[in-house]
N, C-alpha and C positions, 0 to 999 in steps of 0.2 A: 570399669565399664567398657564394654566392647565398642568397637568402631561402628558397628551396625546399629547398636542401641543409641549411640550419640547421634548418628545420622538420622535415625528414626525420630528422636526427640527434637532435633533441629528442624526436621521436616514438619513436625506437628506445630512447633513454635512459629515457624514461617507461615503455615496455613492460618494459624490464629491471628497473626499480625495482618495478613492479607484480608482476612475476614473483618477484623476491626477497622482497617483502612476503608474497606468498601462500605461499611456501615457509617463511618464518619462522612465519607463522600456523599452517600445517599442522604444523610441528615442535612448536610450542608446544601445539597441540591434542593431538597424539600424546603429548607429555610429560604433559599433564594427565590424559589417559586412562590412561597407564601408572601415574602416581601414584595415581589413583583405584582402579585394579584392584589395585595393591599394597596399598593401605590395606584394601580389602575382603578380600583374601586374609589379611592379618595379623589382622584382626578375626575371621575365620572360624577361623583356627588357634587363637587365644586361647580362643574359645568352645568349640571342640572339646576343648582341653586341660582346661578347667574341668569340662566335662561328664564327660570320662573320669575325672578325679580324683574327682569325686563318686560315680561308679559304682564305682570301685575302693574308695573309703571304705565304701560300702554293703556290699561283699563281704567286706572284711577287718576293719573297725572295728566295725560294728554287731554282729556275732556276739560280739566280745569284751565289749562293753557289755551285751548281753543275758545272756551267761553270768554275768558279774559280778553284775548286779542280781538274776537269778534265785536265785543262791546267797546273795547278801546278804539278800534278803527271807526266805529259808528258814533263815538263820543257819547255812548249810553252808559253813564256811570251809576244808574239807579240799581243795577243788579250786582254791582261790584262786591257787596257785602257777602254774596254767596261763595266767592272764591278768593277774596283777599282778606288779609288781616294785617293792616298797617297800624295796629293799636300802639305799637312802640313809638310812633310819631305823635301820639296824642297824650295830653296830660290826664285825660279821662280814659282809663283802660276798659271801662264798662260802657261802650258805645252801643246805641241802638242800631238797627239796620240802616236807618236813614243817616245816622251819624257816621257809620262805617262807609257808606256810599259817598257822603259829602267829603269825608277825609280822603278817600281814593281820588275823587274828582280834583280836590285841591292839590294833591301830590302829583297827579298824572296829566292834568289838563295842559300845562305848559309844554311838557315833552310831546304830547299828542299834537299840539299846534306846530311845533318845529319839524315834525315828521312830514307835514304837508299832505300830499296826495299819496296815501298808502295803496299800493296795487295788490299786494299779497304778503303773507307771512308763511314761514315754515319752521317747524321745530328742527333745529340743526343737530342738537345733542342733548341727552339727559344723562347727567353724571350723578353717580351715587355718592352721597356725603354722609351716610349713616342710615340707620334703620328707618328713621322718620324724617329724612332731609334729602332733597335733591337740588341740583343746580341745573337749570335748563338754559341753553343758548338758542335764541330764536332769531332767524334771519328775516329782516323786514325789507321788502322791495318797495321803494318809493320813487317818485319822480322829483328830480331837482328842479330848480327854477327855469332851466332851459328845456325841460321835458325829457331829460335823459334818465334812464333807470339807474338807481344806485342801491346797493345792498348794505344795510346797516345791521348791527347785531346787538340785541338786548341780552342781558343776563338776568335770570329770574330765579330766586330762591323759593322753593316750595317746601313747606313743612306740614307734617301730619299732626293735627290737633284733634284729639278724640278719635272719631271715626272718619273724619274728612281731611282732605288736603287743602291748604290755603297758600296763596302767594304772600310771603311775608317781606320780601325785599325785591325791588325792581331797579335795575341799573339800565338806563336808557342808552341806546346807541345813536340817538338823534344828534344832528349836527351841533345843537346847542343844548346839550343834556343838562337837566337840573336834578333828576333823581339818580343818585349814585349809592352803591352799597358802601357801607362803612369799611 
């Protein structure tokens, strides 16, 4: 074989190797782009789900908390059956509306007494604890015996039962709390 033929063959082999290298690099670059785009898409979906969940919590959980605390502050326990389910504290799980309200009053009245003069409340945080469970921290502003404002924090567990959300646990932040989460 002549030197020019060898040179020609080596030149062609070299061109084929360069072509293969460029194709491998292009495929690797395309794969990186695909992975990068997939990662961005995944992050976008996660953020969207988190924001959607927070919006839904605002529409369904916040009204339950507001109704509960408005009635709690006014010591109006007759409507508590609409947004509480403390049936785990009763030996009779099939309570009537009046029974649920009476149970709520029995469980909450002492804590309400120790809060004294409640000035306002605000929802501090809603934490996600599963598809049908949230824990809410509520800041209660009250006046102490000397007329000074103090802020105390309640923890409330809210669970979805059927189509509605109910407060199932209440842990008081009152100075002499009686209701505590297990």
